[in-house]
N, C-alpha and C positions, 0 to 999 in steps of 0.2 A: 558310352553316351556318344553320340554320333548327331552333328549339325550339318547341315548341308542345304543349298538351297541356290537356284539359277533363276534370276530374277528376270523379267522383260525390263524393255527400258519403259515402257509405259506403267508398271509395276513400281518402278524405283521412282517416279514422280508424282506418281498419285496421293493422295490426300495427307493430311497431317496426323500424327499419330505419337507413338512413343512418349518425347517428353511433353508432349503439347505444346510445341513450339511453333510460334507461327512461320507461317510459308506464305511465299508470294499467291497474291491475289488475281482480282480480273486481268490486271495488266500483264501478269506474270506468268499466268496460266499456262497450261499446256495449249497448243491450237485444238481446236475441236476436232474430232475427224470428220472427214468429207461426207456430207449425204448422198445417200444412196441419188444414182441417176434416174430423172423421171421425166417422162413424155410431156414437158410442159412448156410450149413455146413462151408464154408467158412470163418466164422465170429471166432475171435481170442480171448483169454484170455485179451487183450490188450483194445479190444472194450468193455469189462463189464465193470460196472458202480465199484467203488471198494467198496469191502466190507468192514464193520463196523468193528472196532478192536475188539480183543475178550474181552481186560478191558477196559471200558472205562472210562478213568480217563483225567481230566485237571489238568494241574500244573504249577499254578502261583506264583508270589512273588510279594512284596511290601517290602517299608523300614521301614514303621512304627512300633511301637508295636501295639498290637492289643490291645488298652486300653480302646476304648469307645463301647464296645459291647452292652450298651442299645441305641437303636434307639432314645428316648428321650433325653440323653446326648452326642449325636454327637460332635466329639471334631474337625477333620477336614473332609473335603471333600474325602479325601482318606480312611477313615472309609466306607463310601458308599459301595467302593467294595464287602467288604464282608457281610455289612449290608443288602444288597440285594438279597444274596443269601438266606437268611430264613425269613426275614419281609417282609410285604407288607400292603398297605393299602385298602382303597376305590377303589380306581384308581390308577393310576401309569402311566410313559410317556415309551414312545418307542424309540427307536436312534434317531428319527428325532425329539423328544422333542414335540410329540404331544399325549395329553390325552387320555388315551384309559380306559376301565373298567377293574376291578381286581376283589376286592372282591363285590363289584357294579357291578351290571350286566347294572342297567339302573337310570337316574335319573333324578328327575324334578325342576325346578326353577319357583319360583313365578315371574309374571310380573315385580314388583318392586324390584326384585334380592335380598331378603330380606330373602326368606324362601327355601331351598333347602330337598327334600326328597329323600332319598337313597334307593334303593331296593335292597337287598343283594340276592346272587344266594343262593338257596336253597342246603341244603345238606353240606354246608360249615362244614370244620373240621380242629381242629388243628394238628400239624404232631404228637401229641401225641394220636391223633382218637379222640378226645374230642369232641363235638358239636361247631360251633362257631356261637354265634347268634347276634342280636341288643346290648344283656347286653355287650359284650364285647366290641363293640366298644364306647358306654359309659364309659364305665373304661377306655379305652385306653386314649380317648382325656380328662376326668375330671384328669388323673393320671398324665398326661403331663401337664394341667396347673398349677398342685398342686406342679409339680416339682422343687426342687431348684435350679435345672440348668437351667440359661436362654437361653442355645445355638439355641434350637428348640420351645420351646412354645410361644415364642411372635407370632407366625406367628397362635396362634390359637385365637390371638384380634379380637375383634368383631365378636366373638360369647357370645351371650348374657349372660353374669353371668360371664364373662372371668375376670373380674380382682376381682371380689368377691372369687372365687377357688383361685386365683392366691395370692391373700394375705391373706388367710388364712381363711376367714370370711364364706366359704360356701364349702362343700363338694361336690357341682356337680353345672355345669353349667345349669342355666333354659333354656337356648337355644339348648339343645341336649336331645331330647325326644325319648325315643322311641314307635313305634308305634304299632307293633306288633315284634314276633321274627325276622322277616327278613325286615323288616322296621325300618330306624332312621330318623328323622326331625331335623334339624339344622335351627337355626335362627339366623340372623345377626341384629346388632344395628346400621350398616350402610352398605351400599351397596358396598361389592369388589368382584374381579373374586375369590369366594372362590375355584372352581375346579380348576384354575391353582395351589393353593399353595396346594392341597392335595397329589400331588405325592410326597410331600418332607418329611422326615421322622417324621417330627412333627406329621403326622396323621398314623402313622405306628401304628399297632395293635400288645399288647404285652398282653400274658394270664396273668390273677391277679393270678390264684393258683399258676403258675410258678415265678412268682415275689414276690409273699409273702412266696415262700420257702425258699429265698436266706436267707445265712447266710455268717460269715467272710470266715471258711474253703469252702464253697461251695457254690460260686455264683452262683445266676441264669442265668447272662449271660454267662457262660460257658457252659450250658446246655440249652439256651435258646429254647422254644417251640412256633415256628412259623406258619406266613401261609404262608410263600413263599415257593418256589420251592424245597428247600433243608432244611436240620436241619444238626444240629451239632453232628459229629460221634466221634470227638477228638477233644479236646484241650488241647493243650499243651504251658504253658505260655513262650513267649517270640522266640518259633519256629515256630507252624502251629497252621492251623484250618483245620481239615478236615470237608467235609462237605460229607452226603450221599443224596441219593433222599427223598422226602418227600411225602411218600405213598398216604396220603389224600390231596395234592395239587389239586384244583380243575380244571386245565386243565389237569390232569394226571400227574403222575410223570415224568420227565426229562430223557432221554435216557443217558446222563451220570451216571456212578456207584460213582465215587467219584471227588471232587472238591477240591483239595490241594491247600491252600494258605501259604505259605511258609513266615516267615518274615526274611529278607534280606537287612541288610541295606545299603549293599557296591553295587552300580549300576555295577561295574566290573565282582563282581560275580552273579552276576545276569545274564550278558548278555554271560559272561562263561559257565554258566549252560544252558543258551540258544541253545549255539552253542554246545553243547554237549548231546542235544537232552535231558534236564533231566528236563527243562522247555518247556511250550508249547507257552506261550505268555511273552512277555519282553517289558517293558516301556523302551526307549534310554534316555539316558542323551545325551544334545546337542552336547556333543565334539564327540560323536560315530558315529552319525546322516551322518554326509557326505560319511563316509566309504560305507553305505548300498544305501544313496539316489544316490550317483556316480554312482555306478555299477548297477544303475536302480533294486535291489533285489526286484524279485515279493513278498517276504514275509512282506515289509515295508509297513506299512498301514500310509498315513498321514491323521490326523482329526481335522479340525477346530473348535475350543473350543469356549464355553460361559464363557469364563477364560482369565483374564487381570493382566497384571504388574503394581506397578505403585509405587512413593514414598510418603508417606504420611509426614503431619507436622503436629505437634499440635499448635493449634493456639492461646492458651492461655499463652504458655509457650515464652519469649524472646530468640532469636529476631524472631522467626516464629511468633508475635503479631502483626507484621508489616505487610502488604498486601505486599508494596514496596521489603521487604525482601523476603518472600516467592517467588513473580514474579521472583525477581534476581536469584535464586537458581533453578530456571526453565530454564529460558532464557541462563542459563551457562551451559544447558546439550545437546549435541549434539545425539537426538535418533538414526538418519539416521546412524551415525557411530557405535553406539552403537552395532544394530542391526546387521549392515553389517560386523563388525569385530567381535567383542564380540561374538556374536551370529549369526555368519556365516549366516545370511542373512536368518534364518530360519523363522522366526515369521513377523509378521504382524506391524508394526507403529502403535502406537495408538496414537490417540490425545483428543480422549473424553472417556466416560467410558462403551459406547453402544456399545457391541462387531459387528463387521460389519454381523455377521452370525444371529445377531437377530433384527426381527423385531422391526423396531423404530430406528433402526442406522442413526446415522445425518452423512454423510460425508462431510458436509459443518461448522460444529464445529469450531471453531476458540481458539487453545490454545495458549499459551506465544511461541515463535518461538525462535529458538537457534539463539542468537547474543550476544554473549559475551561484547561488548561494550555498550549494551543496558543493559546489566545485571550489568555492573559497574555502571552506570547511575541511575538506579533504586536504588542501595546502596546508592549512592549520597543523592539520592531524600528521602529516608527514615529517619526515625527521628533520625538513629543512625548515619548516614550523612558518615561514611568511616568505610570500616572491622575493620580498629582497634579499633571500638568501640565496636563489636559486641564481645557478650559473647562466652566461648567455647561451640563448637557443638558437640553434639553426636549422631551417625547416627546408629539405632538400627537394628542389622540383627537377625531375629527370628532362634531358634536354628534347627529349621524343616526345614528351607530354603534351607538347604544343600541338602538336598533329591532330589531336584529337577536339581542339577548340573547346576544352571542357576544363584540363587541368588549372591553366593560369587564373579562371575566373574562379574556380573552387579555393586555390588558394588565397587569393587577395579576402574572400568573405572568411574564411578561415583565422588570417593574420588578424583581422579585425575583430571577431569575435575573440579572440584569446586576450586580445588587448581591451575589450569593452568590457568582457565577464572575471578576466583574471588580473588585468592589469598589467600583462605580460607582451613586452615586445618581441616579436619572433623575426629573426632574419632570415630571408629567403636566398637560398644558394639555388643556382640554376648549371645543372654539368649533365652530363653525357648519361651516365648512369651512377644508380645510386651506391654502388659498390666499389666505385673503382678510387676515390680517391679518400685514402684514411686520414687524410692530414686534416681535413676540413670539419670531421668529428661532428659532423650533422648529424643531431639526436633525433630526429623526426625526419619523415617524408610524405611522398603520395605516389602511388600507385594502382596499378588495374591489372588484374589479373582473369584469367580464362581457364575451364578445365582442359586437360589436354585431350583426355581422354573420358567415355562416357563411366566414371566408375568414383565415388569420394574420395577415394585415395588421390586422386590427383587434385582434390581443391585442401580437404582438411589435413590429412596426413603431409602435404606439401607446405603450407601455411604455419602448422603448429607445431610438428613433432621436432626434439632438438637437434636430429641428425639431418633433418633436411638444408639442402643446401641455402635458403633463405634465411637459416640461424645459424649458421657457420663463422663461430667469432672469429675465427682466423683469415677469413676473408673479407673482414670488415662489413658483415651482415649484421642484421637484428640481434641475435645471440640469445632468443627466448628458449626457455626449458622448462617444462612443470614435469616432474616425474608420473605423477597421475595422468597427465594429458598423455606422455608417451606410453606409458602401459593399456590407454582404452584406446590410441591408435594402433598400437604394433599388434591387438587382438582384432581390430575390425579388418584391419589389413589382410588379415589371413584367415577371417570369416567369411565365409561363400553364401549364408544364408542370409537372403537380403533385409529383412525385417530385424533382424539381430545388428547386422551391418551398420544399418542406417538408426539403429539404437545408441550404439556404440559411437558413431562419429557425432552424433548430437549432443552426447553427453560431453566429451571431448572438445565439441565448438563451444557448447555452456562456458566451459572452463576456464578457455583460450578467452573468450569474448571478458569475462569475469578481472583476468590479468589484465584486460585493458593493452595487450601486447600491440592490436591494432585498433582504429576506431572505423568498423564500418559505414559507408556514406550511402551507398547505393547499388543498385543494381542496373545493368546496361540497357538498353535499348538502343539499337540500330535502325537509322533512317536512312532509306537509300531511295534516289530515284532511278526507275528503267524506263526506259522509252518502248512507247505500246507497242514497236515493231520487235522486240527483243523476246521471243516467245520459249516456255521449258526454263525461264531464269531462276533460282533459287539462292537465298540466301541462309547459308546454315548457322548453327546455334552458336558458333564462333567467331560468325563474322565470314568466313571462308565462303567460297562459292563452289559448291561441292557437283552440282549440276551443269557446269561449263558445258561437258559432253555435248549434254544434249539440245543445246540452245540453238533453235533454228531462226535467222533474221528473216523477217517478210519485206516484202517490197512496201515501200512509202506511198 
């Protein structure tokens, strides 16, 4: 089975397909090609195509610190915004989440779906001008497998020899082999859709010499050498990262002279700078969306995300060890009111965990419906019998959640609904991450999740399997486990036929929702303002900006 493809820049940025995700409309569409020259002296300057700006600088902002500049230790998906500037892998995804060639121009897959052979583009170079070849691929994958951080490396599982490297018993995976300078073979121990995983940061390339030059006073990540379209020009801790074109990028250097990422925690400050033409792109807080949406502002772009919000429960900690209590807490929440009032009707109500824009979404999944009387009955049917017998309940709000402007308002509404509909007062705990403080014993919390790569494995298996890091009780995580769900997910993970894969994941999703380990709230939409002089800009389904390499700034 051979897959290959060289795509032009124009093909890359054309129409929405794949998952049917929204792409930027008129204000962000590629500039129209210049019209053929005509002998018409009546033509005016207004008829001409706008000229590019003299300075091609794109300025953006993000709220979180630039704290995870190593792609193999990605902290949150927000980090991908700037990771994708200077790092890349063998393949990548376009704005529609289609897998397309990157450092590998083609690949072959064996009939048993265990052996993958990747053919690198010849003449590849790192951003420092040194040659890139198969040795760099092998180093990067083994380096991640051995890394102490588990945030990305687990997606290398199923490569032969992964566990030995992960556990420090070997230095290299047996299943990653150099065929020649431009060919790498990867062998799996079980059939999975490896290519679907590979656009994720776990498979991005890092340069060995660059990594090994790291010192406490001069971190390699602040001057990272990569294979992406840009490279770091300036790094100022807590303030900004400035990128400049990588002159050795395989597709040719981008047209932008600089990409400036500012660290600005306050959303209102970001918006003020945007309206003062000091920032070219800004993601809106929910409270600000109606002003632009009601005015039908042409600079407003709406993108359906493969991203959802939910409340979770630690099922090993009382009272969430009782399924009736978990179901009661879900039945006491009116999601429709939450979305229509608290969130201004801007998001899609979620009843499952597979987003509406993802292949495999089940519109018929049955969740725990809002029913205050039933919620009280469930408490009476539980092992606790009455709310007076429940232990104090703490609800965790991660410190980072406030940057989205959503979670704090949601939590206040949730807290009030549990008080009104169950007579239960829930204490809110705000900390950095939900898994760090075992002593808080928070039984519930709120989170948002997005697909890491275009396969349901990164959604349903990640959320519901007992072996997922999300459910690892030794790490003070959720502790959910259902053998029937595990069996379905294990079967689905190694099923390549898409219809059958989707059916298995949907069946597991239904059991998971019934067990009430989480309560889906909404599927996310991203609202972005883009200046009219920014052309060819796109927002991907995870909220990243995969087309920055194609952006052109027109003269104002």
